[in-house]
Z-matrix of the N, CA and C atoms (Angstrom, degrees):
N
C 1 1.452
C 2 1.519 1 109.87
N 3 1.318 2 114.69 1 161.55
C 4 1.461 3 120.67 2 179.64
C 5 1.523 4 109.42 3 -150.91
N 6 1.317 5 116.06 4 154.50
C 7 1.454 6 122.44 5 175.09
C 8 1.528 7 107.79 6 -110.10
N 9 1.320 8 116.42 7 129.36
C 10 1.466 9 122.30 8 -175.75
C 11 1.528 10 111.20 9 -69.20
N 12 1.331 11 114.81 10 137.21
C 13 1.455 12 123.45 11 177.34
C 14 1.527 13 107.57 12 -129.86
N 15 1.318 14 117.30 13 136.39
C 16 1.455 15 121.67 14 172.94
C 17 1.528 16 106.10 15 -98.39
N 18 1.306 17 116.37 16 115.75
C 19 1.465 18 121.30 17 -177.05
C 20 1.521 19 109.56 18 -98.29
N 21 1.321 20 116.16 19 132.51
C 22 1.462 21 123.99 20 175.88
C 23 1.528 22 105.74 21 -116.69
N 24 1.313 23 117.28 22 114.50
C 25 1.460 24 121.10 23 -171.54
C 26 1.522 25 110.61 24 -139.04
N 27 1.332 26 116.01 25 163.35
C 28 1.454 27 122.31 26 175.62
C 29 1.521 28 108.66 27 -92.22
N 30 1.326 29 116.42 28 122.96
C 31 1.460 30 121.48 29 179.85
C 32 1.517 31 112.20 30 -83.59
N 33 1.317 32 115.81 31 178.23
C 34 1.470 33 121.94 32 178.10
C 35 1.524 34 111.87 33 -61.01
N 36 1.336 35 116.53 34 -21.85
C 37 1.462 36 120.93 35 179.19
C 38 1.533 37 112.67 36 -83.07
N 39 1.341 38 117.45 37 0.28
C 40 1.462 39 120.96 38 179.37
C 41 1.516 40 113.80 39 81.43
N 42 1.316 41 118.05 40 6.89
C 43 1.457 42 122.14 41 -179.35
C 44 1.528 43 110.78 42 -111.10
N 45 1.323 44 115.47 43 158.97
C 46 1.465 45 121.70 44 178.48
C 47 1.522 46 110.17 45 -79.20
N 48 1.324 47 115.16 46 142.49
C 49 1.465 48 122.64 47 179.84
C 50 1.523 49 109.23 48 -138.46
N 51 1.339 50 115.51 49 157.32
C 52 1.456 51 122.56 50 175.90
C 53 1.525 52 109.46 51 -108.99
N 54 1.314 53 116.05 52 145.73
C 55 1.457 54 121.12 53 167.97
C 56 1.522 55 107.57 54 -149.91
N 57 1.321 56 114.79 55 152.08
C 58 1.451 57 120.17 56 175.43
C 59 1.515 58 107.72 57 -97.37
N 60 1.313 59 115.42 58 128.40
C 61 1.452 60 121.88 59 179.34
C 62 1.527 61 107.28 60 -134.39
N 63 1.306 62 118.00 61 -166.90
C 64 1.460 63 119.88 62 -177.63
C 65 1.518 64 110.78 63 -153.08
N 66 1.312 65 114.81 64 156.36
C 67 1.460 66 122.58 65 171.12
C 68 1.524 67 106.15 66 -104.25
N 69 1.319 68 116.08 67 127.75
C 70 1.463 69 120.23 68 178.65
C 71 1.525 70 110.48 69 -65.11
N 72 1.316 71 115.36 70 140.19
C 73 1.463 72 122.41 71 178.73
C 74 1.528 73 107.68 72 -121.79
N 75 1.326 74 116.42 73 145.43
C 76 1.453 75 122.02 74 -178.15
C 77 1.525 76 109.65 75 -126.63
N 78 1.314 77 116.46 76 149.16
C 79 1.464 78 121.23 77 178.60
C 80 1.525 79 110.03 78 -58.49
N 81 1.314 80 114.47 79 136.95
C 82 1.468 81 122.16 80 176.78
C 83 1.526 82 105.74 81 -136.54
N 84 1.304 83 116.08 82 83.65
C 85 1.455 84 120.45 83 -172.03
C 86 1.518 85 110.10 84 87.50
N 87 1.321 86 115.27 85 -163.90
C 88 1.465 87 120.41 86 -175.30
C 89 1.526 88 114.31 87 -80.38
N 90 1.329 89 117.88 88 -30.07
C 91 1.460 90 119.06 89 -170.51
C 92 1.516 91 114.73 90 -125.78
N 93 1.301 92 117.92 91 1.35
C 94 1.465 93 121.35 92 -175.49
C 95 1.517 94 109.34 93 -118.46
N 96 1.318 95 115.82 94 139.29
C 97 1.454 96 121.21 95 167.85
C 98 1.521 97 107.55 96 -118.13
N 99 1.321 98 116.57 97 145.42
C 100 1.462 99 121.69 98 -178.24
C 101 1.517 100 109.25 99 -139.29
N 102 1.327 101 115.06 100 152.07
C 103 1.465 102 120.15 101 171.98
C 104 1.519 103 108.78 102 -83.51
N 105 1.318 104 115.41 103 170.23
C 106 1.462 105 119.58 104 169.26
C 107 1.532 106 107.61 105 -68.13
N 108 1.309 107 116.48 106 159.34
C 109 1.452 108 120.79 107 175.55
C 110 1.526 109 109.67 108 -66.70
N 111 1.340 110 115.68 109 145.36
C 112 1.459 111 122.06 110 177.14
C 113 1.523 112 107.78 111 -126.99
N 114 1.291 113 116.35 112 135.36
C 115 1.467 114 119.93 113 176.86
C 116 1.526 115 109.42 114 -70.97
N 117 1.327 116 115.41 115 141.52
C 118 1.459 117 120.08 116 173.63
C 119 1.520 118 108.47 117 -139.84
N 120 1.316 119 114.74 118 162.39
C 121 1.459 120 121.01 119 -175.99
C 122 1.524 121 111.38 120 -93.71
N 123 1.327 122 117.17 121 -49.47
C 124 1.455 123 122.16 122 179.93
C 125 1.517 124 110.10 123 -162.01
N 126 1.327 125 116.09 124 167.61
C 127 1.463 126 123.18 125 -179.54
C 128 1.523 127 107.88 126 -124.34
N 129 1.335 128 115.84 127 141.92
C 130 1.468 129 121.07 128 -178.37
C 131 1.524 130 108.44 129 -143.12
N 132 1.335 131 116.65 130 144.19
C 133 1.458 132 122.15 131 176.86
C 134 1.522 133 109.02 132 -111.37
N 135 1.340 134 116.30 133 149.51
C 136 1.463 135 120.90 134 179.94
C 137 1.516 136 109.25 135 -147.26
N 138 1.326 137 115.48 136 157.43
C 139 1.456 138 122.05 137 176.31
C 140 1.520 139 109.14 138 -141.76
N 141 1.323 140 116.14 139 135.79
C 142 1.455 141 123.60 140 174.01
C 143 1.520 142 107.68 141 -121.68
N 144 1.329 143 116.98 142 131.72
C 145 1.464 144 121.48 143 -179.07
C 146 1.519 145 111.24 144 -62.19
N 147 1.338 146 116.23 145 153.41
C 148 1.465 147 120.70 146 177.93
C 149 1.530 148 108.77 147 -55.29
N 150 1.315 149 115.42 148 145.82
C 151 1.458 150 121.40 149 -178.60
C 152 1.515 151 113.79 150 87.14
N 153 1.331 152 117.32 151 -5.72
C 154 1.462 153 121.02 152 -176.76
C 155 1.518 154 113.43 153 -79.09
N 156 1.305 155 114.29 154 171.40
C 157 1.449 156 121.93 155 177.60
C 158 1.516 157 109.41 156 -168.93
N 159 1.324 158 115.65 157 177.49
C 160 1.456 159 121.25 158 -179.36
C 161 1.517 160 107.33 159 -147.57
N 162 1.348 161 116.06 160 124.25
C 163 1.465 162 121.48 161 -176.04
C 164 1.532 163 110.83 162 -72.05
N 165 1.298 164 117.63 163 -173.07
C 166 1.457 165 124.41 164 -170.80
C 167 1.524 166 112.38 165 -51.56
N 168 1.331 167 115.12 166 129.71
C 169 1.461 168 122.36 167 179.06
C 170 1.526 169 108.85 168 -164.74
N 171 1.310 170 115.51 169 165.38
C 172 1.456 171 121.20 170 172.69
C 173 1.524 172 108.13 171 -107.85
N 174 1.308 173 116.39 172 163.84
C 175 1.463 174 120.82 173 176.40
C 176 1.533 175 108.41 174 -67.11
N 177 1.334 176 117.86 175 139.19
C 178 1.467 177 119.82 176 -178.82
C 179 1.531 178 113.25 177 -73.28
N 180 1.319 179 116.84 178 -16.42
C 181 1.468 180 123.35 179 -179.08
C 182 1.525 181 106.89 180 -169.50
N 183 1.319 182 117.78 181 167.63
C 184 1.470 183 120.33 182 170.81
C 185 1.513 184 107.30 183 -67.73
N 186 1.337 185 116.17 184 127.76
C 187 1.453 186 119.30 185 -177.72
C 188 1.515 187 110.93 186 -159.68
N 189 1.335 188 114.66 187 149.04
C 190 1.452 189 120.70 188 167.28
C 191 1.510 190 107.26 189 -83.90
N 192 1.324 191 116.82 190 139.82
C 193 1.461 192 122.77 191 173.95
C 194 1.526 193 105.78 192 -121.48
N 195 1.333 194 115.95 193 109.96
C 196 1.465 195 121.79 194 -176.15
C 197 1.513 196 107.99 195 -103.41
N 198 1.325 197 117.04 196 115.45
C 199 1.464 198 121.79 197 -177.94
C 200 1.523 199 110.07 198 -81.54
N 201 1.323 200 115.07 199 125.76
C 202 1.465 201 122.49 200 179.01
C 203 1.525 202 111.28 201 -98.26
N 204 1.331 203 117.53 202 -37.91
C 205 1.470 204 121.63 203 175.46
C 206 1.520 205 108.55 204 -151.58
N 207 1.327 206 114.97 205 158.40
C 208 1.457 207 121.26 206 -179.77
C 209 1.517 208 111.41 207 94.54
N 210 1.329 209 114.82 208 152.97
C 211 1.458 210 121.67 209 175.65
C 212 1.519 211 106.84 210 -124.70
N 213 1.315 212 115.75 211 130.61
C 214 1.448 213 119.37 212 -177.74
C 215 1.509 214 110.53 213 -136.71
N 216 1.325 215 113.53 214 162.51
C 217 1.448 216 121.23 215 178.75
C 218 1.524 217 107.94 216 -115.62
N 219 1.327 218 115.51 217 121.79
C 220 1.453 219 122.03 218 172.19
C 221 1.524 220 107.38 219 -92.58
N 222 1.321 221 117.14 220 146.39
C 223 1.464 222 121.48 221 178.54
C 224 1.521 223 109.36 222 -139.34
N 225 1.339 224 116.23 223 140.85
C 226 1.464 225 120.01 224 172.19
C 227 1.523 226 108.59 225 -102.56
N 228 1.316 227 117.37 226 175.31
C 229 1.471 228 121.21 227 -174.56
C 230 1.528 229 112.90 228 -68.82
N 231 1.325 230 118.02 229 -18.08
C 232 1.465 231 120.97 230 175.79
C 233 1.525 232 111.51 231 -78.97
N 234 1.351 233 116.79 232 -7.32
C 235 1.456 234 120.73 233 -179.02
C 236 1.509 235 113.96 234 91.65
N 237 1.344 236 117.57 235 1.95
C 238 1.463 237 120.95 236 175.95
C 239 1.521 238 108.12 237 -70.84
N 240 1.331 239 116.31 238 140.20
C 241 1.458 240 120.34 239 -179.11
C 242 1.514 241 110.80 240 -124.52
N 243 1.318 242 114.73 241 157.95
C 244 1.459 243 121.90 242 178.26
C 245 1.521 244 107.52 243 -143.18
N 246 1.340 245 117.48 244 120.95
C 247 1.459 246 121.18 245 174.84
C 248 1.521 247 109.52 246 -81.09
N 249 1.317 248 115.62 247 135.27
C 250 1.457 249 123.14 248 178.28
C 251 1.520 250 107.07 249 -122.92
N 252 1.329 251 117.39 250 131.61
C 253 1.460 252 121.38 251 -179.75
C 254 1.510 253 111.55 252 -133.85
N 255 1.333 254 116.45 253 -179.73
C 256 1.461 255 120.86 254 -179.26
C 257 1.529 256 111.81 255 -53.78
N 258 1.329 257 114.87 256 131.21
C 259 1.458 258 120.99 257 -179.35
C 260 1.514 259 113.95 258 92.82
N 261 1.337 260 117.80 259 -13.77
C 262 1.459 261 120.05 260 179.68
C 263 1.528 262 110.38 261 -76.85
N 264 1.330 263 114.93 262 147.55
C 265 1.452 264 122.42 263 178.40
C 266 1.521 265 107.63 264 -118.93
N 267 1.328 266 115.12 265 122.22
C 268 1.455 267 122.41 266 176.94
C 269 1.522 268 107.93 267 -106.57
N 270 1.326 269 117.38 268 130.75
C 271 1.452 270 121.88 269 172.27
C 272 1.523 271 106.32 270 -101.04
N 273 1.334 272 116.59 271 103.60
C 274 1.465 273 121.91 272 -177.45
C 275 1.528 274 108.82 273 -88.59
N 276 1.332 275 115.51 274 113.29
C 277 1.457 276 121.47 275 -179.71
C 278 1.534 277 112.05 276 -128.61
N 279 1.315 278 117.76 277 9.13
C 280 1.474 279 120.28 278 -179.56
C 281 1.536 280 109.04 279 -87.68
N 282 1.316 281 115.80 280 69.89
C 283 1.462 282 121.97 281 -175.73
C 284 1.526 283 112.85 282 -83.69
N 285 1.317 284 117.34 283 -0.11
C 286 1.462 285 122.18 284 176.93
C 287 1.525 286 107.90 285 -145.90
N 288 1.317 287 115.50 286 170.47
C 289 1.458 288 120.34 287 174.45
C 290 1.513 289 114.18 288 90.27
N 291 1.334 290 115.04 289 -153.43
C 292 1.461 291 122.44 290 -171.74
C 293 1.514 292 115.39 291 -69.66
N 294 1.311 293 117.88 292 -24.90
C 295 1.450 294 121.18 293 176.28
C 296 1.514 295 114.63 294 78.62
N 297 1.319 296 114.06 295 -168.64
C 298 1.465 297 123.09 296 -176.01
C 299 1.523 298 108.86 297 -145.15
N 300 1.313 299 115.51 298 169.22
C 301 1.459 300 121.03 299 171.75
C 302 1.520 301 107.75 300 -137.08
N 303 1.339 302 116.52 301 164.75
C 304 1.452 303 120.00 302 178.56
C 305 1.522 304 109.97 303 -146.20
N 306 1.343 305 113.74 304 158.50
C 307 1.468 306 120.26 305 175.43
C 308 1.520 307 108.41 306 -149.68
N 309 1.321 308 115.17 307 145.11
C 310 1.465 309 120.32 308 175.60
C 311 1.513 310 109.20 309 -74.37
N 312 1.328 311 116.97 310 138.58
C 313 1.458 312 120.91 311 -176.41
C 314 1.529 313 112.56 312 -119.41
N 315 1.333 314 117.61 313 5.45
C 316 1.462 315 120.00 314 174.65
C 317 1.529 316 108.51 315 -127.40
N 318 1.317 317 117.26 316 -172.79
C 319 1.463 318 120.72 317 -174.98
C 320 1.526 319 113.07 318 -96.75
N 321 1.319 320 116.76 319 16.50
C 322 1.463 321 121.69 320 -179.82
C 323 1.529 322 110.52 321 -103.19
N 324 1.328 323 116.93 322 154.00
C 325 1.464 324 118.17 323 171.30
C 326 1.525 325 109.23 324 -71.71
N 327 1.331 326 115.57 325 155.28
C 328 1.465 327 119.45 326 174.51
C 329 1.518 328 107.31 327 -93.49
N 330 1.324 329 115.14 328 105.46
C 331 1.459 330 121.85 329 174.37
C 332 1.514 331 106.72 330 -101.59
N 333 1.336 332 115.46 331 132.42
C 334 1.454 333 118.61 332 -175.51
C 335 1.515 334 110.81 333 -149.47
N 336 1.317 335 113.09 334 161.73
C 337 1.456 336 122.72 335 176.35
C 338 1.523 337 107.44 336 -119.81
N 339 1.334 338 115.58 337 124.17
C 340 1.449 339 121.63 338 173.50
C 341 1.526 340 108.77 339 -95.52
N 342 1.315 341 116.85 340 129.30
C 343 1.458 342 121.81 341 173.15
C 344 1.516 343 105.78 342 -112.13
N 345 1.326 344 116.63 343 101.68
C 346 1.468 345 122.06 344 -177.36
C 347 1.518 346 108.92 345 -73.92
N 348 1.326 347 116.21 346 122.10
C 349 1.446 348 120.70 347 -176.34
C 350 1.529 349 112.50 348 -88.39
N 351 1.312 350 116.56 349 -14.35
C 352 1.462 351 121.63 350 177.75
C 353 1.518 352 108.11 351 -154.34
N 354 1.351 353 117.38 352 159.26
C 355 1.479 354 120.23 353 -179.50
C 356 1.507 355 112.52 354 -66.08
């Protein structure tokens, strides 16, 4: 089994790109699957009001961004877009290059949990 991850990374061209990847999951008893443990640096929560967005930027560090509420559209400079909704996990690794932007596309606030993978 695997859990879907949307990866946002900087390609060889210096621009941000999206790809769908996965975290391997293993049986843990009869009804639970779990990933291996992953080291992290810290955890942070954030909320953006409905209608919000953020213009071009890069990720401040490698981090998981777990969406709790809200639906938003991420875009890279090539015009590729990726919808992110509740329950989706984004692995933000585009810490350099052209960056990305996002905007909320529904009437909910974007509540999320950042899991910082490095300082």
